[in-house]
C-alpha positions as CSV (number, residue, x, y, z in Angstrom):
1,M,-0.1,0.0,0.3
2,R,1.4,3.2,-1.2
3,P,1.4,6.1,1.1
4,S,-1.0,9.0,-0.2
5,P,0.4,12.0,-1.1
6,K,-1.4,14.1,2.2
7,N,0.5,11.7,4.8
8,I,3.8,12.5,2.8
9,F,3.0,16.3,3.1
10,K,2.5,15.7,6.7
11,S,5.3,13.9,7.2
12,F,7.7,16.5,5.5
13,A,5.8,19.3,7.6
14,T,6.5,17.6,10.7
15,V,10.1,17.0,9.9
16,L,10.6,20.5,8.8
17,A,9.0,22.0,11.9
18,V,11.3,19.9,14.0
19,A,14.5,20.9,11.9
20,I,13.4,24.7,12.5
21,L,12.9,24.1,16.8
22,F,16.5,23.0,16.8
23,I,18.0,25.6,14.3
24,S,16.5,28.4,16.3
25,C,17.7,27.2,20.1
26,G,21.1,28.3,19.3
27,D,22.4,30.8,21.4
28,D,23.8,34.0,19.4
29,Y,22.5,36.3,21.9
30,E,25.7,38.7,22.8
31,R,25.5,39.7,26.3
32,I,26.2,43.2,27.5
33,G,26.5,45.2,30.3
34,E,25.5,43.6,33.6
35,E,24.4,40.4,32.4
36,A,28.2,39.7,30.6
37,I,30.4,37.7,32.3
38,K,33.3,39.8,33.9
39,P,36.7,38.2,33.9
40,V,38.4,37.8,37.1
41,F,41.8,38.9,37.7
42,P,44.0,38.4,40.7
43,Q,45.3,41.6,42.3
44,G,48.7,39.6,42.7
45,V,50.9,36.8,41.6
46,A,53.8,35.5,43.7
47,Q,56.5,33.0,42.2
48,N,57.7,30.3,44.7
49,F,55.5,31.8,47.0
50,T,56.8,31.0,51.0
51,L,54.7,32.1,53.7
52,I,55.8,31.2,57.8
53,Y,53.2,31.4,60.0
54,S,54.7,32.1,63.9
55,G,53.2,32.7,67.0
56,T,53.8,33.2,70.5
57,Q,53.2,31.1,73.6
58,E,51.3,33.9,75.7
59,E,49.9,37.7,74.2
60,V,52.3,40.2,74.7
61,S,52.0,43.9,74.6
62,T,53.9,46.7,72.8
63,E,56.5,46.5,75.3
64,D,57.1,43.2,76.4
65,Q,59.4,40.1,75.0
66,S,58.5,36.7,74.3
67,D,60.1,33.9,72.3
68,S,58.1,33.2,69.2
69,R,57.8,30.0,67.6
70,V,57.1,28.4,63.7
71,I,53.7,27.2,63.5
72,A,53.4,26.6,59.8
73,I,55.4,27.1,56.4
74,L,53.4,27.1,53.2
75,K,55.4,26.7,50.1
76,S,54.2,26.8,46.8
77,P,55.4,27.6,43.2
78,I,52.6,30.0,42.4
79,S,50.0,31.9,44.3
80,E,47.3,33.8,42.9
81,D,46.0,36.7,45.5
82,Y,42.2,37.2,44.8
83,D,41.6,39.5,47.7
84,N,40.1,42.4,45.5
85,Q,37.0,40.3,44.9
86,F,33.9,40.4,47.0
87,F,34.3,36.8,48.4
88,K,37.9,37.1,49.1
89,Y,40.0,34.2,48.0
90,K,43.9,33.0,47.2
91,T,44.7,29.9,44.9
92,F,47.5,27.6,44.2
93,P,47.4,26.3,41.0
94,E,50.5,24.5,40.5
95,G,50.1,23.1,44.1
96,L,51.2,23.4,47.1
97,Q,52.9,21.6,50.5
98,V,52.7,23.1,54.2
99,D,54.7,21.9,57.3
100,F,53.1,22.0,60.2
101,F,55.0,22.0,63.3
102,D,53.7,21.0,67.1
103,E,54.5,22.4,70.6
104,K,57.8,20.0,70.6
105,G,58.8,21.5,66.7
106,Q,58.0,18.0,65.2
107,K,56.9,18.7,61.8
108,S,53.6,17.4,60.3
109,V,53.4,17.5,56.1
110,V,50.6,18.3,54.5
111,I,50.7,18.0,50.1
112,A,48.2,18.8,47.2
113,D,48.1,19.4,43.3
114,Y,45.8,22.7,43.9
115,G,44.8,24.9,46.9
116,I,42.5,27.5,47.5
117,V,42.3,29.6,50.6
118,Y,38.9,31.3,51.8
119,T,40.5,34.5,53.7
120,Q,36.8,35.3,55.2
121,T,36.0,31.6,56.1
122,N,39.6,30.2,57.4
123,L,38.8,27.3,55.4
124,I,41.3,25.4,53.2
125,D,40.4,23.5,50.3
126,L,42.9,21.1,49.2
127,Q,42.4,18.8,45.7
128,G,44.2,16.1,43.8
129,N,46.3,13.6,45.4
130,V,46.0,15.4,48.9
131,V,48.7,13.5,51.4
132,I,48.9,14.2,54.7
133,E,51.9,13.1,56.6
134,T,52.5,13.5,60.7
135,H,55.9,13.3,62.6
136,D,54.9,9.8,63.9
137,G,54.4,8.1,60.4
138,K,50.6,8.1,60.5
139,K,49.3,9.2,56.4
140,L,46.1,10.1,55.1
141,E,45.4,10.1,51.5
142,A,42.5,11.6,49.5
143,P,41.3,13.3,46.1
144,Q,40.4,16.3,48.2
145,M,40.3,17.0,51.8
146,Y,39.2,20.7,53.6
147,F,40.7,22.0,57.0
148,D,39.3,24.5,59.3
149,R,42.4,26.7,60.4
150,K,39.9,28.6,63.1
151,N,39.3,24.9,64.9
152,N,42.4,22.9,63.8
153,W,40.1,20.7,61.8
154,V,40.2,18.6,59.1
155,F,37.9,16.9,57.1
156,T,36.6,15.1,53.9
157,E,33.7,13.2,52.1
158,E,35.8,11.3,49.5
159,K,37.4,8.2,49.7
160,F,40.5,7.7,52.0
161,T,43.2,5.6,52.7
162,Y,44.4,5.8,56.3
163,T,48.0,4.1,57.4
164,N,48.9,3.8,61.2
165,P,52.4,2.1,61.3
166,E,51.6,2.2,65.0
167,D,49.1,-0.6,64.7
168,G,50.1,-1.8,61.2
169,T,47.0,-0.9,60.2
170,I,46.0,0.3,56.7
171,M,42.2,1.3,56.6
172,D,40.0,2.4,53.2
173,G,36.8,4.6,53.8
174,E,34.6,7.3,52.6
175,G,34.2,10.3,54.9
176,M,36.1,11.3,57.9
177,D,36.9,14.2,60.5
178,F,39.6,14.4,62.9
179,N,41.9,16.6,64.0
180,R,45.5,18.1,63.0
181,D,47.3,15.6,65.2
182,F,45.4,12.7,64.5
183,S,44.6,12.2,68.1
184,F,40.8,12.0,67.2
185,F,39.3,11.3,64.4
186,K,36.0,9.5,63.0
187,A,35.5,7.4,59.8
188,H,31.7,7.7,58.3
189,K,32.2,4.5,56.3
190,T,35.1,1.9,56.3
191,Y,35.9,-0.8,54.0
192,G,38.3,-4.1,54.6
193,L,39.5,-5.1,57.9
194,M,41.6,-2.9,60.6
195,T,43.1,-4.6,63.8
196,I,42.0,-2.5,67.1
197,K,44.5,-3.1,70.4
198,E,42.8,-4.2,73.6
199,E,43.9,-2.4,76.8
200,D,44.7,-4.9,79.7
201,K,42.3,-4.6,82.5
């Protein structure tokens, strides 16, 4: 049975209408004025950047003298400063390394492929092959971690691997939060086996 000319015309009209609809969906609108995307430029760029955080054991006035100690050293090939924006931040597009020192001068190290420091919230976003290694050899690896500088708290919602040489354990999981020296940590989900030492009573 041959299709009638009327059915052929309807099919052709439908195909033509759909084609016109897709062609008209292109966005050739030129944005100007307030709706145009404004380019964002850093107010400063530093190469071979090193920043040393230091502090005193107790609060001092202008005439007092007190011993200060190095708290942290941040190093990065490039630092971009966006403190000229409404929501201020600094980026480390080529990675960074932070050395932390406790009261005894023992060093723990954090490295990442990329970092953002949000100036107003004291939050650091570390991304890409993030590794935290403490002075006693404990190691945490994850694709992304956040560090709350104000509360000395680290957390992630990503998959992680935690290695503890003291117990000879390796724990894999997803989601974790802990304090900076690993004296307290809480894993949201864990996989595999982990040995736990029992205390003698």
